[in-house]
C-alpha positions as CSV (number, residue, x, y, z in Angstrom):
1,M,94.3,-187.3,-13.7
2,I,91.3,-189.5,-14.4
3,S,88.7,-188.0,-16.7
4,A,85.4,-187.4,-14.9
5,D,83.4,-188.8,-17.9
6,Q,84.7,-192.3,-16.9
7,I,82.8,-192.2,-13.6
8,R,79.1,-193.1,-13.6
9,E,76.4,-193.0,-11.0
10,H,76.0,-196.1,-8.8
11,M,79.6,-197.3,-9.5
12,E,81.2,-199.0,-6.5
13,V,84.2,-197.1,-5.0
14,R,87.0,-199.2,-3.6
15,A,90.0,-198.2,-1.6
16,A,93.6,-199.2,-2.6
17,D,93.3,-202.1,-0.1
18,G,90.2,-203.4,-1.9
19,T,87.7,-202.2,0.8
20,H,84.4,-200.9,-0.3
21,V,84.2,-197.3,0.8
22,G,81.0,-196.2,-1.0
23,T,78.9,-195.8,-4.1
24,V,78.9,-192.9,-6.5
25,D,75.9,-190.6,-6.1
26,H,77.1,-188.2,-8.7
27,L,80.0,-185.8,-9.6
28,D,80.1,-182.7,-7.5
29,G,81.6,-180.2,-9.8
30,P,84.6,-181.0,-12.0
31,T,86.9,-182.2,-9.2
32,R,84.9,-184.3,-6.6
33,I,82.8,-187.4,-6.4
34,K,79.8,-187.4,-4.0
35,L,79.1,-190.8,-2.5
36,T,75.6,-191.9,-1.6
37,K,74.4,-191.5,2.0
38,T,72.3,-194.6,1.9
39,D,75.6,-196.7,1.5
40,S,77.3,-194.8,4.3
41,E,77.8,-196.1,7.8
42,D,76.9,-192.7,9.3
43,G,74.0,-191.9,6.8
44,K,75.8,-188.8,5.4
45,H,77.2,-187.9,2.0
46,H,81.0,-187.9,1.6
47,L,83.0,-186.1,-1.0
48,I,86.3,-187.4,-2.4
49,P,88.6,-185.6,-4.8
50,L,89.2,-187.0,-8.3
51,D,92.9,-186.8,-7.5
52,W,92.4,-189.9,-5.3
53,V,91.2,-192.0,-8.2
54,D,93.9,-194.4,-9.4
55,H,91.9,-196.0,-12.2
56,V,88.3,-196.8,-13.3
57,D,87.0,-200.1,-14.7
58,A,83.7,-201.6,-13.5
59,H,84.6,-199.8,-10.2
60,V,86.3,-196.6,-9.1
61,H,89.6,-197.6,-7.6
62,L,91.3,-195.2,-5.2
63,S,95.0,-194.7,-4.5
64,K,94.4,-194.5,-0.7
65,N,93.6,-197.2,1.8
66,A,90.2,-197.3,3.4
67,R,91.4,-195.8,6.7
68,D,93.0,-192.8,5.0
69,V,89.9,-192.3,2.8
70,R,87.6,-192.2,5.7
71,S,89.7,-189.9,7.8
72,Q,90.3,-187.4,4.9
73,W,87.0,-187.3,3.0
74,A,84.7,-184.3,3.4
75,T,81.4,-185.0,5.1
76,I,78.1,-183.1,4.3
77,N,74.5,-183.3,5.6
């Protein structure tokens, strides 16, 4: 599992297919990333589990493609 301390606010989150799926707002507890609502098509926050993170460099790279991410993330607000 990726260490949460590698993930910083405002990092771009990319799906496995390279698609931009969001921007990190902050970590929501020890196991989830909360994405900004201002960067969301529906204007809501979305939560993704750290288990979906494949690796982190200048961006957060997920192990799922964009369609799967969007159909499986949790939505709040």
